[in-house]
C-alpha positions as CSV (number, residue, x, y, z in Angstrom):
1,M,-9.1,5.0,13.5
2,G,-5.8,3.7,14.7
3,T,-3.1,3.8,17.4
4,V,-0.4,6.5,17.4
5,L,2.9,5.9,19.1
6,L,4.9,9.0,20.0
7,F,8.6,8.5,20.7
8,H,10.3,10.9,23.0
9,E,14.0,11.9,23.3
10,N,14.4,10.1,26.7
11,Q,13.1,6.9,25.0
12,D,9.7,7.1,26.6
13,M,6.7,6.4,24.5
14,T,3.2,7.8,24.5
15,V,0.4,5.6,23.1
16,L,-2.8,7.3,21.9
17,E,-5.6,4.9,20.9
18,D,-8.6,5.4,18.6
19,I,-7.0,8.3,16.7
20,P,-8.2,9.3,13.2
21,E,-5.4,9.2,10.6
22,E,-5.9,13.0,10.0
23,I,-4.8,13.7,13.6
24,Y,-1.8,11.4,13.1
25,V,-0.8,13.5,10.0
26,Q,-0.9,16.7,12.2
27,L,1.1,15.0,14.9
28,K,3.7,13.8,12.4
29,E,4.1,17.3,11.0
30,N,4.8,18.6,14.6
31,A,7.4,16.0,15.4
32,G,10.5,17.7,16.8
33,S,8.8,20.9,17.8
34,D,8.9,22.2,21.4
35,S,5.1,22.0,21.9
36,C,2.3,20.2,20.2
37,S,-1.4,20.0,20.8
38,C,-4.3,18.3,19.1
39,K,-8.0,18.0,19.5
40,V,-9.5,14.5,19.9
41,N,-13.1,13.8,20.8
42,G,-13.7,17.4,21.5
43,R,-10.8,17.6,24.0
44,T,-7.5,19.4,23.5
45,M,-4.5,17.3,24.4
46,I,-1.2,19.1,25.1
47,L,1.6,16.7,24.4
48,P,5.3,16.7,25.5
49,P,7.9,17.1,22.8
50,F,8.5,13.9,20.7
51,H,10.9,13.0,17.9
52,F,8.7,11.0,15.7
53,A,5.2,9.4,15.4
54,V,4.0,6.1,14.1
55,W,0.4,5.3,13.1
56,Q,-0.9,1.7,13.2
57,E,-4.4,1.0,11.9
58,Q,-4.6,-2.4,13.6
59,M,-2.4,-3.0,16.6
60,D,-1.8,-6.5,17.8
61,W,-2.4,-6.3,21.6
62,D,-1.5,-9.9,22.3
63,F,1.9,-8.8,23.4
64,G,0.9,-5.6,25.2
65,Y,2.5,-2.2,24.7
């Protein structure tokens, strides 16, 4: 499990916590597409378009997002 950071064209960022690495791989493959969805904990998430994704196994939260 890790944290996924999705970076959008307008420089916004979406943070998804407790994501399996397999889901990250799926998200990374869909970077740059017009639509993307993934299933996490039995729920389907529809995500806005993003340019690239980063996966971090252990995020240091001392400095916040």
